[in-house]
C-alpha positions in Angstrom: 107.2 91.9 92.4 106.7 90.3 95.7 103.9 92.2 97.1 101.3 94.9 96.1 103.2 97.4 98.1 106.4 96.8 96.0 104.4 97.1 93.0 102.9 100.4 93.9 106.3 101.7 95.2 107.8 101.0 91.8 105.1 102.6 89.9 105.1 105.8 92.2 109.0 106.0 91.8 108.5 106.2 88.0 106.0 109.1 88.1 107.7 112.2 88.7 105.3 114.7 87.0 102.1 116.6 87.7 99.0 115.9 85.6 99.5 117.6 82.2 95.7 118.3 81.9 94.8 119.9 85.2 98.2 120.6 86.9 97.3 118.5 89.8 100.2 117.0 92.0 102.0 113.8 91.8 99.3 111.6 93.5 98.4 109.4 90.5 96.0 106.6 91.2 96.7 103.0 90.0 95.8 99.5 90.9 98.1 96.5 91.3 96.7 95.0 88.1 98.5 94.7 84.8 96.1 95.2 81.9 96.3 94.5 78.2 96.3 97.0 75.4 95.6 95.3 72.1 95.6 96.4 68.5 92.7 95.6 66.1 93.2 94.8 62.4 90.5 93.0 60.6 91.5 89.4 59.7 94.9 89.8 61.5 96.4 88.5 64.9 96.0 91.2 67.5 99.2 92.5 69.2 99.0 93.0 72.9 101.0 95.3 75.2 101.0 94.8 79.1 100.2 98.1 80.5 99.7 99.7 84.1 97.1 102.5 83.9 97.7 105.6 86.1 94.8 108.2 86.6 94.7 111.6 88.0 92.5 111.7 90.9 91.4 115.2 90.2 90.4 115.1 86.5 90.6 111.4 85.5 93.3 112.0 82.8 95.0 108.6 82.3 98.4 107.4 81.0 99.7 103.9 80.4 103.0 102.5 81.5 104.5 99.4 79.7 104.7 96.7 82.3 107.2 94.8 80.3 109.7 97.8 80.2 109.1 98.3 83.9 110.1 94.6 84.5 106.8 93.7 86.0 106.3 90.7 83.9 
């Protein structure tokens, strides 16, 4: 991704649904940051998945998109 606008445009193009919790429109909120979702197993090496969180601006319901599958990393 070249710019924050490119990043946001890609994310918005992938979200074609309303919030499943409250039914609010397609105006999901995101940042231009990729975060890490990691597993935890005592005594084992953690596995990490790069994710982009999207949140409903009405109720806060949050989904995670895999940044690797989206080609963001």
